[in-house]
Structures are given as C-alpha cells and as structure tokens.
ROMARDO-224281 format. One record per residue (C-alpha): residue in three letters; x negated, y, z negated. Coordinates in steps of 0.1 Angstrom, whole numbers, plus 2048, in hexadecimal, padded with zeros to 3 digits. Each point is the difference from the previous one (the first is absolute). Example, Ala and Ser with C-alpha at 12.3 -4.5 7.8 and 13.67 -1.06 7.14 Angstrom:
REM residues 2
ALA7857D37B2 SER7F2822807 
***
This chain:
REM residues 996
MET8929707C9 GLN7D57FF802 GLN7F681181C THR7E47FA815 LEU7E08137FE PHE7EC7FF823 LYS80A81B815 ARG81A7F5818 THR7F880D82B ARG820807814 ILE7FA7DD811 ALA7F97EF7DE THR82480D7F4 SER80E7F7822 LEU7F27DE7FF SER80E7F87DE LEU82080D80A ALA7FF7E581F LEU7F27E67E9 SER80B7FF7E2 ALA8097DE7F0 THR8087EE7E0 VAL7DB8057F8 LEU7FC824800 ASN80881B7EE PRO81A81580D VAL7F981E812 TYR80A8207EA ALA81B81680B GLU7E681D7F9 GLU7E97F281A GLN8187FF81C ASN80581981B GLU81A80881B ASP7E2805817 ILE7F27E37FD GLU8007EB821 VAL8017DB7EF ILE7E87E9815 ALA80F7D97FC VAL7E07E9801 LYS8077DF7FC GLY7EE7DD803 ILE7DD7F97F7 ARG7F582A7FC GLY81E8047ED SER7F97E47E9 LEU7E080C7F9 ILE8078237F8 LYS81E7F37EA SER7E57ED7EE MET7E78187FF ASP81A8197F2 LEU8057EB7E3 LYS7DC7F97FA ARG7FD8267FE SER81B80B7EC SER7FC7E57E6 ASP7F98027D9 GLY7E57E7802 ILE7EB7EC819 VAL81B7F1817 ASP7FD7EE822 ALA81F7F8813 ILE80D7EC81E ASN82280D810 ALA8197F281A GLU7F8810826 ASP8257FF803 ILE81E7F07F1 GLY7FA7DA7FE LYS7DD80380D PHE7E47FA7EA PRO7DE80380D ASP7FD7D77FC SER8187E87FF ASN7EE7F37DF LEU7FA81D7E2 ALA7E57F07F3 GLU7F1804824 SER8098257FF MET7F28017DD GLN7DF7F680A ARG7F881D814 ILE8048197E0 THR7DC8067F1 GLY7F87E97E3 VAL8187E7808 SER7F97DB80E ILE8187E7803 ASP8037D87F7 ARG80F7EA822 GLN8107E17FC ASN8047EC823 GLY7F281B80F GLU81A81F7F5 GLY7F98187E6 SER80E7F57DE ARG7F18137E1 VAL7EE8247FD THR7DF8047EA VAL7FC8257FC ARG7D880E7F6 GLY7F77DF7F4 PHE81F7F47EC GLY8107E5809 PRO8267FC808 ASP8077F67DB GLN7F38227F5 ASN81581781A LEU8218077F9 VAL8167FB820 MET8258137F8 LEU820803817 ASN80F8207FC GLY7ED8047E2 ARG80E7E17F1 GLN7EA7E27F4 MET8057E3815 PRO8017DB7F7 VAL7EC7E480A THR7FC7DC805 THR7DD7F6803 GLY7F68047DC SER7EB81F809 ARG80D8237F7 SER7FB80B826 PHE81C80581F ASP7FB7EA820 PHE80881A81B ALA8027E0816 ASN8238007F3 ILE80F820807 ALA80580C828 SER7F0822804 GLU81B80E817 SER81880A7E3 VAL7E48147EF SER7FA826803 ALA7DF8047F0 VAL7E57F17E7 GLU7F08147E7 VAL7DB7F67ED GLN7FC8147E1 LYS7DD7FD7F7 THR8008187E0 SER8177F67E7 GLN81A81A7F0 ALA8137F57DF LYS824801815 ASN7F27E0818 SER8057DE7F1 THR7DF7EE7EF GLY7EE7E5811 GLY7F181281F MET7DD8017F6 GLY7F6802827 ALA821811806 THR8238047FF ILE80E7F7821 ASN82680A807 VAL8147F381E LEU81A81780A THR8217F6814 HIS813815815 ARG81E8147F0 PRO81B811815 LEU8018217EE SER7DE803806 SER806800825 PRO82180D805 GLY8177F881E LEU8007E1819 LYS7E47E8801 ALA7FC7DD80D THR7E27EA80D PHE8007E180E GLY7E07EC80B ALA7F87DB80E LYS7DC7EE807 ALA7F87E380B VAL7E07F37EE GLU7E47E780D ASP7E47F17E1 THR7E67F2814 SER7F47ED7DA THR81C7E8804 ASP7FD7E181A LYS827801805 GLY7FF81A81C SER8218117F6 VAL80B824804 THR8148117E2 PRO81B8177F9 GLU8048217EB PHE8198157FE SER80781A7E8 GLY81781F7FD LEU80C81C7EF TYR8218197FC SER80281D7EC ASN81C81D800 THR80E81A7E8 PHE82580B7FF ALA8108197F1 ASP7ED81F806 ASP7DD7E97F4 LYS8117F87DF PHE8017D8803 GLY7E87EF814 ILE7FA7D580B SER7E17F480C LEU7FF7D980B SER7E27F080B ALA7F77DA808 SER7E67EE80F TYR7FC7E080A GLN7DE7EE809 LYS7F57DB808 ARG7DD7F7807 GLU7EB7DE80A SER7DA8037F6 GLY7E77EC7F3 ASN7DA7FC7F3 GLN7E07E9804 GLN7EB7FB7E6 ALA7E27F67F2 GLN7FC7F77DF VAL7EB7F77E4 GLY8247FE7EC THR7F97F37DF GLY7E18167F7 TRP7DE7FE7FB ARG7F27F27DF SER7DE8137F1 TYR7E57F27EB PRO7DE8097F4 GLY7E47FB812 ILE7EF7ED7E1 VAL81C7E37FD ASP7F17DE806 GLN81A7E580C ASP7EE7E2806 TRP8217E9803 SER7F57ED7E1 GLY81B8177EF ASN7E98107ED ASN80282A7FD ALA8187F981F GLU81681A80B TRP81D7F2815 GLY7FA813825 GLY7DD8037F8 VAL7E67FB81D PRO7DF7E97F6 LYS7E080C7FF ASP7F07E581C ASP7F0802820 ASN81B803814 GLN80A8217F6 ILE7EF81B819 ASN7F88227ED ARG8137F87E0 ALA80481B7E7 GLY7E88087E8 GLU8057FF7D9 ASP805825802 ASP818801818 ILE8247F4804 TYR8107EB818 SER8247F980F VAL80D7DF80C PRO824803817 GLN81B7E47F2 THR80F7FF823 THR80380A821 ILE823806812 TYR80A809825 ARG82780D7FC PHE81980B816 GLU81F80E7F8 GLU820813812 GLN81A8157EE GLN82680E80A ARG80881D7EF GLU820811800 ARG80581F7F1 ILE8218167FB ASN8038237EE GLY81B8127FE GLN8088247ED LEU8238127F8 VAL7FE8247F5 LEU81A8127F1 GLN7FB8267F5 TYR81C8197F9 GLN7F58247F6 PRO81E8127F5 THR7F18277FC ASP7DE805801 SER7F37F97DD ILE80A7DD801 ARG7F77DF816 ALA80A7E17FB THR7EF7E280F LEU80B7D77FF ASP7EA7E9816 TYR7FE7DD802 THR7DC7F080D MET7FF7DC80C MET7E67EA80A GLN7FD7DC80D ASN7E37F080A ASP7FF7DB80D VAL7DB7EE804 ASP7FE7DA80F GLN7E17F6801 GLN7EE7E1811 HIS7DD7F27FA GLN7E67E5807 ASP7DE7FC7F6 VAL7E37E6801 SER7E78007E5 ALA7E57F07EF TRP7F97FE7DB PHE7DC7FF7F4 ASN8017E57E1 PHE7D88097FB VAL7F37E1801 PRO7DA7F77FB THR7F67FE824 GLN80082980D TYR7EC80E81B SER801826800 THR7ED81C80A TRP80481F7E9 SER7FD826805 ASP7E78157EB GLY8068097DA PRO80B8117EE VAL8287F580A SER7EE7E1813 SER81E7F3817 PRO7FF7DF818 LEU7FA808823 VAL80A7DE806 TYR8117E87E8 SER8047DB800 GLU8097E37F1 VAL7FE7D780B TYR8157EC7F2 GLY7F07DA7FC ASP81B7F37E8 GLY8187FF81C PRO814818814 ALA81181D7F2 ASP81D81580F LEU807818819 SER81F80D7F6 MET819813812 ALA81E8147F1 ALA82081080D GLY8198167F2 GLU82280F806 TYR8148197EB GLY80B8217FA THR80B81E7EB ARG81781B7FC ASP7FC8207F5 GLU81F8157F5 SER8048207EF GLY81C81D7FD SER7FE8217EE LEU8208137F4 GLY7F78247F6 PHE8118207F5 ASN7F18237FF LEU8138207F7 ASP7ED825805 TRP80F8167F0 ASP7F382A7FB VAL80D8027E2 THR7F98297FF GLU7E9815817 SER7E47F87E8 LEU80C7D97F5 SER8027E1815 LEU8037DA7FA ASN7FD7E4810 LEU80D7DE7F4 ASP7F47E1814 TYR80F7D77F6 HIS7F77E6815 SER8067D87F6 SER7EC7EB81A THR7F67DA806 ALA7EA7EA814 GLU7FC7DE7FE ARG7E97EA817 SER8117DB802 PRO7F77DF812 ASN815803823 HIS7F97DC810 ALA8067DE7FA ASN7DC7F97F5 GLY7FD81B7E8 SER7EA81E7FC SER7E37EE803 ALA7FE7E080F ASN7D97E6806 LEU8057E0811 SER7DD7F1804 THR7F47E2818 ALA7DC7F27FF ALA7EE7EA817 PHE7E57EC7E6 ILE7E87FF81C ARG7E481F7F4 THR7DC7EF803 SER7F08247F6 ALA808826802 ALA7ED81B804 THR806825804 ASP7E981B813 PHE8088257ED THR7E7816815 GLY81C810815 ASP8208117FA ILE8127E0804 PRO7F77E07EA VAL7FC7E3818 LEU80B7DF7F2 ALA7F17DD808 VAL80F7E07FA GLY7EF7E0804 ASN8177EB819 GLY81881F7FA ASN805804827 ASN80A7DB803 VAL81E8007EA MET8217EF80D PRO8228087F9 THR8057D97F0 ASP7E080B7E8 MET81E81A7EC ARG80C7F87E1 VAL8178197E7 THR7ED8097E5 GLY80A81F7E8 SER819818803 THR80F81F7EA PHE82480C807 SER8058227EC ASN81B8197F8 GLU7FC81E7EE VAL81A81E7F7 ASN7F28207F9 ARG81781E7F3 SER7FE8227FB GLU81981A7F3 ILE7FA8237FA ASP81A81A7EB GLN7F1822802 LEU80E8237F3 GLN7EE81F804 LEU80B8227F7 ASN7EB81B80B GLY8068257FD THR7ED82680C PHE80581E7EC GLU7F5820810 THR7FA8237F9 ASP7F481C812 GLU7DC8087F7 MET7F77E57E5 GLY8057E2817 SER8117E0801 ILE8047E17E9 ASP8037DD810 PHE8107EA7E2 GLY8117DD7FD ILE8057DC7F1 ALA8047E380F MET8077D77FA THR7F67DE815 ASN8057E17F5 VAL7EC7E4817 ASN80B7E07FD ASN7EC7E2813 ARG8087DC7FE THR7ED7E5814 GLN80A7DA801 GLN7EA7E7813 ILE8037DD803 ASN7E97E5810 VAL8057DC80D GLN7E17F4809 ARG7F27DE807 ASN7DA7FA7F7 ASP7FC7E3816 TRP7E180F810 GLY7F17E2807 GLY81A7F4819 VAL8207EA801 GLY80E7E6816 GLN7F17ED81B ALA7F1807826 GLY820801818 ASP81D8127E6 LEU7FC81C815 ASP809805826 PRO7E1806813 ALA815818814 TRP80381A7E2 PHE7D9805803 PRO7FC815820 ALA7D8809800 GLU7F5821806 THR7DB810803 ILE7F681A7E5 HIS7E5814810 ASP81381281A LYS81780E7E7 LEU7E480F7EA ASP7E481880B GLY7E98187F1 SER7E681C805 LYS7E07F37F1 GLY8047DB814 ASP8147E3808 PHE8047DD7FA SER7E67F881C ASP7E68117E8 TYR8057E67E4 GLN7DE7F57EF GLY80B7E87E6 PRO7F57D9801 ALA7FB7F2822 SER8127E47F3 THR82180F7FF GLU81081681A ALA8198217FB LEU8207F37F9 ASN81B80881C THR81B7E87FD MET8248037EC PHE8247F6800 PHE81981C800 TRP8167E37ED ASP825802801 PHE80680A7DB GLU8237F87FC ALA7FF7DE811 VAL7E27F57ED ARG8158117DF ALA8207EB806 ARG7ED7DF807 ALA7EA8027E2 ALA81B80D7ED GLU8147DB80E LEU7DA7EF7F7 TYR7F480D7DD GLY80C8047E1 SER7F58187E7 THR80880B7D6 ASP80482580B VAL81F803817 GLY81181C80C ASP82380A803 CYS8027E881E GLY7F67DE7EB ASN7DB7FC80B GLY7E4816802 PHE80280A81C CYS8108207FF PRO80181A7E7 SER8188057DE THR81781D7F5 ASP8017F67D9 TYR7E78197F1 LEU8077F77DF ARG7F77DE805 PRO7E07F27F2 GLY7E4810812 GLY81681D809 THR7F28217F8 ASP81181C7F3 ARG7F28237FA TYR81681E7F5 THR7F28247FA GLU8118217F7 GLU7F0822800 GLU80F81B7F0 SER7F1826806 GLN80D8217F3 SER7F082180B ALA8028257FD TYR7ED81C812 ILE7FD8237FB GLN7EC816820 TYR7F98277FD ASN7FC80D821 TYR7F682180B GLU7F781881B GLY7E981E804 GLU7E781280F MET7DE8007F5 PHE7E381580D ASP81C80D81D ARG8047DC80C PRO8227EB7F4 TYR7F97E07EE ASP8177E77EC ILE7FA7EB7E2 HIS8127E17F2 VAL7FB7F57DF GLY8117E07EF LEU8027E67E6 ARG8137DC806 TYR8087EA7E4 GLU8017DB80C LYS80D7E57E8 THR8057DB807 ASP80C7E07F5 VAL7F57DB80C GLU8147E17F4 SER7F77DE814 ARG8167DD7FF SER7EC7E480E ALA8077D8806 VAL7E27EF809 PRO7FC7DC80B GLU7E87ED7DF PHE7EA7E380F ASN7F37E67EA SER7ED7E8814 ALA7E77FF822 THR7FB7E6819 TRP7DE7FC816 ILE8137F4824 ALA7E7803818 GLU7DA80A802 THR8068237F9 GLU8208077F6 VAL8148007DE ALA8288027F8 TYR80D8107E1 GLU81A7EE7F6 GLY81D8167EB THR8137F27DF GLY82081080D GLN80381B7E5 GLN7FD820808 VAL7EA81E7E9 LEU81781B7F9 LEU7F18207F3 THR8088247FB GLN7E481C7FD LYS802827801 GLY7ED81E807 ASP806826800 TYR7EC81F806 ASP80382A802 TYR7EF816812 TYR7FF826803 LEU7F480B824 PRO7F3825807 ASN7FB813821 VAL7F481D80F ASN80580A824 PHE7F2824809 ASN80580A827 ILE7F182180D GLU80280F824 ILE7DB8117FB ILE80280E822 ASP81880181D ASP8097DB80D VAL7E37F27E8 MET80E7EC7DE LEU7EE7F57E3 ARG80D7E77E6 ALA7F47F07E1 ALA8137E87EA TYR7FD7EB7E1 GLY8177E67F0 GLU8037DC7EF THR80F7E580F ILE8037DC7FA GLY8077DE817 ARG8167EA7ED PRO7F47D8806 ASP8147EE819 TYR81F7EA7F7 THR7F07E2804 SER7E38097E7 ILE8188047E4 GLN8147E3804 GLY7F77EC7DE GLY7FD7D97FE THR7E47EA80E SER8057E9820 VAL7E87EA80D GLY7FC7F0825 ALA80F7D9800 LEU7E17F7813 GLY7DD8057F7 ASN7DC7F2809 ARG7E37EF7F0 GLY7F48227F1 GLY8238047F3 GLY81E814806 SER80E822801 GLY81B81A7F3 ASP80B8227F7 SER8098107E2 GLY811824801 ASN7FF81A7E6 PRO81D8167F8 SER7ED8167E5 LEU7E980F81B LEU7F8823804 PRO806814821 LEU7E080C80D GLU7F58227F8 SER7F281C817 THR7F68277FB ASN801811822 TYR7EF81B80F ASP80780F826 LEU7F181E814 SER80D808820 ALA7FD81B81C GLU81380181D TRP800819820 TYR81D802812 TYR7F381281E ASP81E7FF81A ASP8257F57FF VAL7F67D8802 SER7E08007FB TYR7EB7FF7DB VAL7E07EF7F1 SER7FE7F77DF VAL7E57F27EA GLY8057F17DA TYR7EB7F27E6 PHE8147E77E3 ARG7F17EC7E3 LYS8157EC7E8 ASP7EE7F57E0 VAL80F7DC7FC THR8037EF7DC ASN8147E07F2 PHE7F77ED81B ILE8187DE809 ALA7E97E7804 SER8027DE80D ASN7F87E87E2 VAL7F67DC807 THR7FD7E97E1 ASN7FA7DD7FD SER81B7EE7EA ASN80E7DC7F4 VAL82180E800 PHE8177E47FC ASN7E17E97F5 ILE8017EB81D PRO7E67E2801 ASP7EE7FE820 PRO7FC7E2813 THR7E6810817 ASN7E78047E2 GLY80B7E57E7 ALA7F27E37F1 TYR8087E881A VAL7EC815815 GLN7E18047EF GLU8017D97FF ALA8017FE823 ILE7E281A803 ALA7EB7EB7E5 ALA8077DE81A GLY7F481081D ALA821815810 THR7F181D80B THR81F80D819 ALA8208087F8 ILE80F7E2817 GLN7E87E97EF GLN80D80E7D9 ARG8227FA80A GLU7FB7DB810 TRP7E87F67E5 ILE81F80D7E6 TYR81B7EC80F ALA7E97E0802 THR7F98027DD TYR8218107F4 GLY81B7FB817 ALA80C7E07F0 THR80380D7DC ASP8058247FD PRO82280D80D ASN7EE81F806 VAL7EC7F1821 THR8197F8819 ILE8047FD827 ASN81881580F PRO8147EA810 ASP80C81B81A ASN7E180B80D GLY7E77E17F2 ASN7E881B7EB ILE7F27FC7E0 GLU8108167E7 ILE7EF8077DD THR8138117E5 GLY7EC80E7E1 ASN7FE7EF7E0 PRO80080D7DF GLY7DD80B7F6 ASP7F780D821 PRO7F3820805 ASP81B81C805 VAL80680C82A ASN7F2824800 PHE819819811 LEU7F482180A ILE8198177F4 ASN805820814 SER80F8187EB PRO7FD829801 THR7F68187E5 ASN7F081E7F5 SER7DE80A7FC ASP7ED8207F9 ARG7F080781A SER802820815 ALA7F680A822 VAL80181F815 ILE80D802824 ASP7F981D817 GLY801809822 TRP804815819 GLU81D80881D ILE7FC81581F ALA81E803819 VAL802817821 GLN824803817 HIS7F981281C PHE813805820 PHE7EE81481D GLY81681D807 ASP81C7F881A THR7ED7E280F GLY8147E57F1 PHE7E27EE7F3 GLY7F88007D8 VAL7ED7EE7EA GLN8057EF7DB ALA7DF7F77EF ASN7F87F47DA TYR7E87F07EE THR8027F37D8 LYS7E17F77F0 VAL8067F17DF ASP7E57F37E4 SER8037F17E0 ASP7E67FC7E3 SER80F7DA7FE THR7F57E881A TYR8027DD7FC ASP7E07E77FB ASN7FF7E7813 THR7E47EF7EC ASN8188007E5 LEU8117DB7FB ASN8158107E4 ARG7FA7E37EC GLU7FF8017DA GLY7EA8187F5 ASP7FC815823 VAL80B8247FE SER824808807 GLN809809824 ASP8178187FC VAL804813820 ILE81A811818 VAL80A7EC81F GLY808811826 ILE7E681C7FA SER7F2809822 ASP7FB81B81B THR81A80681A ALA804813820 ASN81A80B81B ALA7FD812822 ILE81E804817 LEU80080E821 MET81F81380B TYR81480F820 GLU82180D803 ASN80D81581B TYR8197FE81F GLY8147EA7EC PHE7E87E37F9 GLN7F07F67E5 ALA7E17EC7F4 ARG7ED7F67E3 LEU7DC7EA7FB ALA7F77F97DF TYR7E07EF7F2 ASN8067F47D9 TRP7E27F57EE ARG7F97F07DB ASP7DE7F97F5 GLU7FC7E17ED PHE80F7F97DA LEU8067E97E1 ASN8237F5804 SER7FE7E57E6 THR7EA7F67E1 GLY80B7DC800 GLN8057E381A ASP8117DF7F7 THR7DC7F37F2 GLY80181C7E6 ALA7F28227FB ASN7EF804821 PRO80781D814 GLN809806821 TYR7FC81C81C THR81280D81F GLU7E780981A ALA7FF820813 TYR81F801819 SER80B819818 GLN81B802817 VAL80E80E823 ASP82780D802 PHE81481281B ASN81E811808 VAL80E80B823 SER822815803 TYR81580D820 ASP81F81B7FD ILE8137F481B ALA80782480E ALA8217F6811 VAL8107EF7E2 GLU7FE81A7E2 GLY7F67EE7E3 LEU7F47E380E THR7DA7F57F9 VAL7EF7E080D PHE7DE7F57EB PHE7E77E67FE GLU7EA7F77E4 GLY7E17E97F9 LEU7F37F77DF ASN7E17F07F9 ILE7F7800828 THR7DA7F77FA ASP80B7DD7EC GLU7ED8077E4 LYS7FC7E67E4 THR7FE7FF7DA ARG7E77EF7E9 VAL7FE7FC7D8 HIS7E27F27F3 GLY7F17F97DF ARG7DE8067EE ALA7EC800820 THR80A80A824 ASN7FC7D980A GLN8197F67E6 VAL821804818 LEU81F7FD7EC ASN81880B81C TYR7FC808827 THR82180880E GLN80880C822 THR82480E806 GLY800814824 ALA80D81B812 ARG82680A7FD TYR811814818 SER821811805 LEU81480B818 GLY81E8167FD ALA81981E800 ARG8138197EC TYR81E813805 THR8058207E8 PHE81B81A800 
***
C-alpha cells in the first residue's frame, strides 16, 4: 500500500484517524500509537482538514471537497460547491449550478465519474448535469487536475470523481434525516417548497457486512425573466450598399441613406438585430434520488460491493413572451456606435405598407430525466504484493416527454397592429418600442403558428474495468489495468409544426377573457438604466403591455376551429406526435466502443535527504464510432408570409450509416518532493484527449422546416471527428503551515491541437427552388415592386389565376408562393463540426490560501485563477467564404472565490463570494457563425447553522443563494448586441438535520 510522504505530526495523525472517509487513504497501523489522543473534529474545520489531507498526500495536483458530516455536504448543489475550488467555474441553469468548467476547458472536456465510473447523459454533451443528483449521499468530490495513466481519458481540464457513502468505510450505525423549506424569489408564484433527505448506514457480523440506504426528495418552484434578441444578430461588411433596388442586396442589410446616424464605414462591420423579445418563464421541478449499497468483507483481503443508484428529475415549464420581428423594410432610422464593430444604439423601422404583427407566444410542456446505474465492485488482495480490483456497471439515462403538450411546445398569437418598431440598446436591457403597441386589445389577437415537439434522448453505458497493483519492498509499485466501455446514444425527434405565421381565423374567435393584460416594465430591471431612459424615435413609446394568456384555453379553441396538414396524436395540429418514424421525424443512433490499457510505475525514495515520489505511466486508447441516421427529405419551399419561408418534405427519409475510429498512446509523469518540512513541490507532464460531444458525432444532415428570405439553416454531424489533443505541463508549490492552513501557487500550460471547429457552409442541399429569389420576384422588381409585400401582391395579381404554385391560404388569407423549376436553389447555412490543423496555448496561474485564526473559530478561503490563451475570437471576422477559420476554445475566463467562515460553540457560518470574468460561450447564433459572450458575473451566498445543545445531533440551518440578486447577460460581437438578459433572484431555505 502506498505511503504518504509528508511528515505527520501527532495532531495531524489524530485528525486523520477521526476524519477518515472513503476519499482518504487509511491511516497505517505503524503510525498509530496507543498514547495518542484522538480529537474528533467535525463540521467546517473537519471537512477542510480532510480535503487538505487528500491534496497533500495525492500523487498529482488534486483538490477536493468533503462532507462536513454524514449527509451534510457544504452546498445543496454539487456544482455550487465545486465552484469554490481553484480553477473551477460553473454554468447555471435557471439560477442553479449545472455544469463545470475547469482551467478554461468547458463541460464537454471535463470527465465526470460517479465512484470511478463514466455516467450516461441525455443532453448530447459529455458533461454530467449536477442538478440531477442530490448532495446528501455524496461523501466527497475529487478534482484531479493532472493526468495519470490509471485515470480514464476525457478530462482535459480535470477528471472529477463523485464519491458516495460506503458503509464499511464508516463502520457502525449512522443515520441522518433532514428537511428544509425553500423560498425562491425568482418566481411570482410565491410558494414555499419542501426538501427531504435521509441516509441510513449500518454494519453487522463484526463489520463484515454493511448496508447503506440514502434517499432525497426535492420540489422547487422557480422562474426567470428575460429580455432577448433570441434569434441572434446578422452581421455585414460596411461596404455593402443595399439600395432596395435588388442590386447587390443582402437581406437584412441596412441601406446607406440620410436616415442613418454614424453608419458604419466601409472598413467596419455592422450588425442588425433580428427581433426583440421579453420572455417570462415559470418552472416546477420534482427530483428524487436514491442509492442502495451492500458490502460484504468475509476476510481482510476481499471486499465486495453491490450498489444501485437512481435519479429522476421531472421539470414542467411555462412561458409567456411578447416580441417584434424586424422585417428589414426600407425605411429605417437608426443611430450607430463607432466601429470597427458597429452596433445600433437605436434601431427602428416604420411599416408604410400596412401594420405588422405584435406577437405574443406561450408554451406549456415538460420533460423527465431518469437514470439508473447498477454496479459491482470486487477488491481482492491476492498476496501481500498483488491486489486486484474488478468493477462493472450498467447504466442508463433517458430524457423523455412528460406532458400532454410534449417536451417542447410553443403556440403563437398576434395582433396585426404594429405601425413601427424600435429598440434602444444603450442599456443592459433592450427597450422595445412598438407603434400602437400599448393600444393592443384582446379582440386584436389571432392564432398564428405553432410547434409541438417530442424528443427522446437515451444513453446506455456498459463498462468493465480490471485494475491491479503489484508492490515490491524496494523497487516501488506497478499499477496496471484494462477497460472496455460501450456507449450507445439514440435521439428521436418529431415536430408537429403549423406555419400559419400570418394568422388564421377571424376577430372574435377567441374569448377576450383569456387575455388578461399585464405590464412589462415592473418585471425587469437593469443596472445601466431603465425603461424611462428610452432614446428611440419620439413617435413610438416603450412597449409596456402584454397579455399573459390562457394557453390551454386558446389551444383547445384553436384545435376546434383551425385545420392543419401536419397533425399529432390527437388528430389535429395542436398537439405533439409520438410516431418518431413518420415522415419528418429524425432518428439518430451512435455507438462508441472504447478499449484501453495502461501501466504506471510508482517509486518513492529520497533525494538530498528529502522524500519524493514519481509516477510514470502510459495509457493506450482505441475507439470505434458508428452512426446511423434517418432524417427527413425536403423538396419544395413556399413563401408563406413577408419574411417566412416553409420547407415541405417528400414524406421520405434519408438513411445513412457512417463510421470513424482513432487510437492514441498517452504518456504522463508526476513528480512530487517535500523540499522542506511541510512544503511540497510538484511537477507533471501528460498528454490527454477530449472526445467530441455526442451530438457532433451523429450523422445525417437535418434542416429546419422554417426559414426566411435569406435562406434556411441546418446541421450535420461528423462521426469521423477526432478528439481534441492536449500536451500538459504543471508546476505547483504548496506550504502546509498549520493543521488546517495552507497556501499554494501553481502554473499550468496546455498545448492544444486538433481543434473541433464549427464549420458553417453554404449548401443547396435537396436543390429546392427558392420562391423569394426566383423569376417572379425579378419580374416584380422590374415592375417597380421594391418591398416584399409589394412583390408578393404583384406576383399574385399577375400569376394567381394561372399558376397553381401561387395561391391564397384559405385559413388565413395569406398569399403563398411555391418555387418553380428554374428558380435559384434555396441556400442553407449548414453547421457541421470539423477538425482543423490550428493549435493554441492555454496557460494560467492558480493561487489559493486557506487559513484559520487560531482558536478564534474564524477562517478564510480564497483563490484566484488566471487563464490566458493565444487563440482568441476576432469579432471583425465575419466567417464568410475566404475569411480565416476561427478555431477557438470557448469557456476560457478568470475566476475568483473568497469565503469567510466561523465555527465555535455549536455555531457555524459561511459567507461565500464567487466571481467569473467574461468568456466566449459559443461561436454560433441562430443567424450563423456569430459569437456569444457571457459577461462577468459574481454571486454571494451564505449558510448559517446551530447545533441544538438540548437535543444531541439536531442542527438547524438557514441558507441563502444569490442574495444580492445578480443578473446574467450575454452579448454578441459588441456589448450593445445583447442576446440574453436574465434575472432569477435569491433563494432562501430554512431547515433542520438530525444525525445519530
């Protein structure tokens, strides 16, 4: 068994004896002494000692978080605990920690394991969603930042191992039960929701048999309020001269005329918004977790563990939104920021050809995430020198619809009253102004388009691992092992979509009582201004009226009145379908088979009378990928409204099977030396890979059923993708100057090659004639029809009586024009991943300190991580044909944490500050290859608890998250190009925990 290198003081040994857990190496018999007094330290201080002990005795650079007591993790969400670790930052979903980024590498490039096992996911990524697992059954989380041959591949940033409770590691009867009431201020429901958790652990027959059972239940009501340019920004070179004559015109471009103030110069680029949206969401979540562990140790040399873990997470969502879609009509009065990336400070349009729509959409839908993992582990000390470990698990995860309306639903209504539209982008929140918008009446509302979707994502993993260690007295030890992992992923999706965006029915079809009016401005707030600062045209006022309408009543009435060629299971177009194999459905399946083998040599010795250890290893990985896909085929395009084009299918599917494979030899070295007492120096070299996410390796080209005058969009996977490759260098110095205090400084560098880039190409896939750019449009332009409305009316007046492809939709009265043979093909922007030959260097510094002030009970933790890269996104590059490819790593940012702690006299308190700098989160928007940046964000949380002296084992606590009510904001190529502004609010909980 490997020995730790640092010198243990008597108190350190006692603390380790008192605090040993599954995450720690056992304290060795030769170090124990009958005269040593064992001091049991628990709570915050005890948790930090355990974490520090692991960090100090590790083979490489490792950080950890340990439970303060059985069933008591520092935070109720694992991701929110992990963000306190140096170099770790998190993504939040609906205000709660979800996925982690480590040292600049995003969630897909960090391998998350549960008890050393790779877990299935249902999101298409490789990242485990920490929102699905409760923290009460977790004993520790290890973050291994340097690679070792014995670690599974995939963790370019880090390998994260979540460890759950094991009864034989903590013998005897132990149990805990907790309950809390949670109030989430992000919701307008005003409800308090419950959470319950419990853990029972006991050992029998002289600690030869153990059982552990844990369970948790959480119900949460939450919400968020958003302002969006949800469909993205379109960017153009300033030299483009669009004069609305149709010559050299790019749809969405802004004409050069006297209406433009400070318009972009020819050497600049400029961007225009596609829409402005206010969106209000509510969410109900019910999460159930459970784990059963059975252990049997008949002799000191054999231990068998059988465990089953289940997770279920039901999420119901509702949303209401109001939006104005910019039609890019010729009369635009806009004020622009200075270049080189010019953005509108105010962007406006006036509709001279008649009023446009003011859209108000809503949705009600739900999903269920279920996962189960059955595992068996056998530890066998074959001899004093040889030990073996066999581990097998079979795990499944599935996300499926859990609502009558499907896994996603959106039904739109609209009032055709909008005479103009303008948006002020000078503040945090875009301020939307709509001509005549505040005069909207319930009787103005008509049903427009809708989409009801069902999607099932299923993942299965079967993994067999055999690991061993052979030890010698003087020559060190050898770790070795083999593993086989089979990952199967299947995604099925079907839409029931009505493209009646021009409206159906008549006034009076819908009961006005279903459309109660509410105000917008009181639901949103920003730091750089408010709605009273609106700087747009004086002819318009900021929109402050919208209807929070009855989704189910309108849906049911629409199903009675309006037909559809696309129908769901209910027999009409206002519900989802579960026939994933019908025309229009998508079915994609991937199988990834990996085999690996490793050998690692470990040696401990002395150098210049100082203890050191070195670990040299080599890992071999071979992976085969097969993808089978069935995606819908399209054959026609119909111009259904001024800006909307619908693509219609043949009823057939394109079937495709694609394969890929790769193999790698991955060497690594870890060297550690205690250069002076209590000071560790570490150096590491390693080569790692980061496999592509599962969505990227799905085959088949799929396009959206709805586009615009600029064309359509779609995506195509690439099963032949190779992993990201990284050569890693680490240096670290750690000074453990007290029993619970240390300071560390580390430098890391990662030379990254084989980037996986998002490649957007223009494609005429399916060769569909484009009615928006065909012969009829050119004739209309020649006849003097300059706008889309005028062109459509001219075409109908000229050809409506003779061409069956030019008709009136009887349901909504809209002109519909289908492309004719000979028209130019529809252009689709197809987004597909590809490997590039570019390389980049990511390097950075990590600084951490942990200190307790003697016996005062006060302590602090603080850390800062600085990450740099020589590969940055160029906002002036439009990613057009001939431009330099932009292969960059997303998620790179600096992070910092500061925690003030107090623990004494049964009282515990923690005040935590977390900060993450701005970072690039994506290189694509709905408009194509345009970037998205998440702005700098900070959050303050606290936790206070008190042990009730009169009832031993009873603790009451009060917690608060995001108590300063911080907001998140995402922008495009410039700060003014807001994409999403979201406010969630603080979350408070009051509860009690009883442990015995």
